[in-house]
N, C-alpha and C positions, 0 to 999 in steps of 0.2 A: 476248807477241805474237811470232809466228814471223818469221823473217828474210824480208825482202821478196824475196830472191833465192832461188829454189829450183833445186836442181840435180837433174836426173834422169839417171841413168846406164842405158844399155842395153848390150848386149853389143858393139855395134859402135861406138857413138859416145856422146858425152856432150853433152846439150842443156842449155843454161842459159836459163831464162826469167826475165824480170823482172816482178815484181808491182808494180802502181802503189801509191802511198802511200794509206792508208785502206782498202785492200782487205781484207775479212775472208772467209776461206773459208766455204763453205756449211755444212760440218759444225760449225764454230764458231757460226755463226748459228743453226743448228738446236739446238745445245746451250744457247745463251743463251735462245732462245725457249722451250725446254722448261723450263729453270730458272725463267724468269719466269712461265710458265703454272702451274707447280707452286706457286710462291710466291703467286700470285693465288688459286689454288684453296685453299691452306692458309689464307690470310687470309679468304676467303669462308666456309670451313668454320668458322673460329674465330668469325667474326661471327655466323653462324647458330647455333652452339652457345651463344654468349653471349646471343643473343636468346631462344633456347629456355629457357636457364637462368633468365633474367629473367622470362619468362612463367610458368615453373614456380613461381618464388618469389612472383610476384604472385598466382597461383592459390592457393598455400599460404597467403599472407596473407589472401586473401579467405575461404578455408575457415576459417582461424583466427578471423577476425572473425565469421563466421557461428557458429562454435562458441561464441565468447565471448558473442555476442548471445543464443544459445539458453541458455547457462548463466545469464546474468543474468535472462532471462525465467523460467527454472526457479526460480531463487532468489527472485525476486519472487513467483511463485506459491506457493512454500513459505511465504514470510513472510505472505501473505494467508491461507493455510490456518491458520497458527499463530495469527494474530490472530483469525480467526473461531472457532477452538477456544477461545481464551482468553476471548473475549466470551461464548461459549455456556456455558463453565464458570462465569463470573461471574454470568450470568443464572440458571443452575441454583442456585448458592449463594444468590443473593438470594431466589429463590422458596422455597428450603428454610428460610431464616432467617425469611421472612415467615410461612410455614406454621407454624413452631415458635412464633413470637411470638403469632400468633393463637390457637394451641392453649394457650399459656400465659396468655392472658387480656388481651392488649393489644388495645384497641378499634381499629377501622378508622381512626378519625380520627388516632390517634397512631402508627399502624403505620410510616409512612415515617420519622418521627423515631426511633423505637425501632430500626428496621433500620439506620439510619446509626450508631447507637451500638454495634452488634455489629461487632467487628473480627475477621475470620478470613482465613486464606489461601485462595486460590481452590479448592484441592483438599480442603477440610475435610470430614470425614465427619459423620454424624448425631450421633455422641457428642460431638464437639467443638462442634457447633452447640448441642446441648442444654446443655452445660456453660456456654457463653457466655451463653445465654438465662437460665440460673439465676443466673449472676454479675450480669447486668443486673437481674434481679428483686431481688437483694440490694442493689445499689447505688441503684437508682431504683424503689422499690416503687410509687410513685404512677402509673407508666405502666401498671401491671397492675391495671386497674379492674374487670375482670370475672374471675370464677373460671375456672379451667381447664376446668370442665365446660360453660361457655358461658352460665351463668345470670348475669344482670346483677346487680350489687350493689344493695342498697336505696339510694334517693336520700338525699343528705345531709340532716341535720335542718335545719329552718328556723333562720335566724340569731336570736340572742338579742335581745330587745328589740322583737320584732314585725317590724321591717323594713318594706319597702314592700309594699303590698297586691298580691297576685298578679293578673295580667291575665287577661282572657278570660272575663268574665262572672261570676266567683266573687266579685269584690270589689264595692265600692260605686260604681264609675264606670260610665259608659256604654260600650257595646261600640263597636268601630270602625265597625260597620255603622250603628249609631244616630247616631254623630257625623257620618258621611258623609251620611246622610239629612238631618240638620239643616242642614248646610252647603248642600246642594242646594236645600232649601226657602228658605233665606235668599237665595241668589243668584237664585232664580226670582222671588221677590217683589220683589227690587230691580230686576231686569230688567223685570218686568211694570210696576212703578211708573214707570220711566224711559220706557218706550214709550208709556204712557197719557198722560203729561204733555206 
């Protein structure tokens, strides 16, 4: 702070003026005001820059979250496609195995059981399927009841000792239709006798 007493000299006389306590010259006030304005402007600029940087980071995080979401959706879609392709390959293999088993003489009634006995990898070719069917024919020949040409084998011989009489009119018993007719007649006569009494 300058001396409160200022001396001014001119060519003819010297004038001494006294400055009251606490007096600050205008140029110093202007310098202080300028300095404070610059400091406030710097602080405001820093605050704005920090806000903009924060907004940019938030936008980047949002973009990254969107990118991550899209990536996860893409990965999920790829997994669904792979599952669908695997299921289609398994269905094609099952159809090829069933076709080969039918051609080898497995009847329709035993087809599902025989198909479960064939164990192959999903990408197996026709040669591998044929080899597996032949191995199954060797292991379980009873499944292959018809010849590969499609002709049915002759029926098995009747059991020794006569066995039970065949059904359906060839034996000595009454047919199902005859037995039903007799039951109907007995009921009708019973009902007729109860209503007449």
